[in-house]
N, C-alpha and C positions, 0 to 999 in steps of 0.2 A: 249483868251485862246488857240486858234489854233496856234498862233505864239509862245507861250511859250513851247509847246510840242517839236517842232523840236530843239529849243535852249537848252532845258533841256536834250534832247537825245544827242546832240552834246557835251555838257559839261560832261555828264556821260561817254560817249565814250572816251573823252579826258582824263578824270581822270583815267579810267580803263587802257588806253594805257600807262600811266605813272606809274602804280602800279607794284609791284613785280610779280604779277600774269602773266603779259604779258611782263616781262623784256626781253630785247634782249641781245644777247651775244656780247662780244667784239671780233670781227672776227680778227684773227691774221694770218699773213703770215711770215714765217721764211725763210731767204735766206742764201745761202752759200756765201763764200768770192767772188766767181766768178759771183755772181748776180743771179744764178739759184735758183729757189724755192726748198726748202727742205721739208717743211710741211706747212699745213694750217688747220685752224679749229676754233671753238668757244672756248672762255674762259669765265668763270663766276667765280667770287671770286678767281681769280688767279689760277684756275684749269681748265683742259680740260673738256669740257662739250658739248656733241653732236657729230656730225660727224667730224672726223679728217682724213686727207690724208697726206701720206709721199711719197716722190718721189725719183726715182733713179737719179744718176748724169746726165743721158741723158735726164731727164725731164719726162720720163714715170712714171706712177703711180706705187708705190712700195707696199704700205699698205693702207687699209681703215679700220678704227677703229671707234667704237662708245664709247663715255665716258659718264658717269653720275657722276657728282661731283668728277672728277679726277680719276675715276676708270673705267677700261675697262668693258663694259657691252653691250652685244648684238652681232650682226654680225661682222665678221672679214673676210677680204680677203687680200691675198698677190699676187703679180704679178712678173713675170720674167722681166728682163730688156727690153725684146721685147714688153712688154705690155700685154702678154698673162697671163691668170689666172694660178697661182701656187698652191694656197691652199685656202680653205674656211672652216670656223668654227664659233664657238660662244664663247663668254666670259660671265661669271657670277661672280659678286663680285670680278672682277680683275683676275680671273683664267680661263684657258681654260676649257670648259665643252662640254660634248656630243661628237659628231663625228667631226673629223678634216680630211678633204680629201685633198690629194695632187694630182696635175695633171701634166702630162708631157706637154711639149710645144706644142705637137700635140693634146692636149685636152683630153687625156685618163687618167683615174684615175690609179695611180700606187701604192698608199699607202693610207691606212685608219687607223686612230688612234682613240681610244675612251679615253676621259679624264673625270675626276671627280674633282670637286672643293673640296679642303681639308681645306680651310680657306681663309681669306681675302688675295687677291692677290696671292693665292697658288692653284696649281692643281697637279694632279698625273695622269700619263699615265697608263691606266689599260689594254690596248690592242693595238697591232700594227700588221698590216699585209700588206705585199707587194702583190699587185694583179698581178704583172708581174712575172712569174716564173723565168725569167732571172735575176731578181734583188734579191740580197742577203740581209739578215737582217743587220742592222747597226753593225759595229764591226767585221764582218766576214772577215777573211784573205783569200786571194786567190793567188796562185802562177801560173802565166801564162808565159811560155817561160823564166823561170828563174827570172822574176821580181815579187816582192811582191806587192799586192794591198790590200787596205782596203775599205770596203763599208761604206759610210757615206751619209745619207739622200737620199738613192736610187741611189747613184753614186759611181762608182769604181774609186778610187784615188790611184795613185802610192804611196806606203809607203815610207816615207823618210828613208834614210840609216843612 
């Protein structure tokens, strides 16, 4: 009887590890034509599921997403090409939700947005504020020394002629 218990436990464990309850993902790595990694993460039933990472062309991390059955769900981070944190937020049912914070490359918060989910894979920005008084809201035009600039994502860009 004592010998049957360990054998039975092993067979039960083996059966559970093969069940859908403990199903493993199909880990995928996608590469660019130059051989550098573009993205990686788990696939289940031909959909992204679990943690996913996307990379800049220089190999540094660009995005970290979490997916559940192909839909963005949970924490999100984006990074500058330098590898420093650019933004952090959350997804729910595929749409941005709650607070999205943007950081400068020196690590200071320069913009805060609040989002609400409005449907599957849809969200709406309900609040946006730049925390740096030198930064203007998106779309603001500014004339400096005869040149016109427009503010986009917290950066002043020379307006095309």
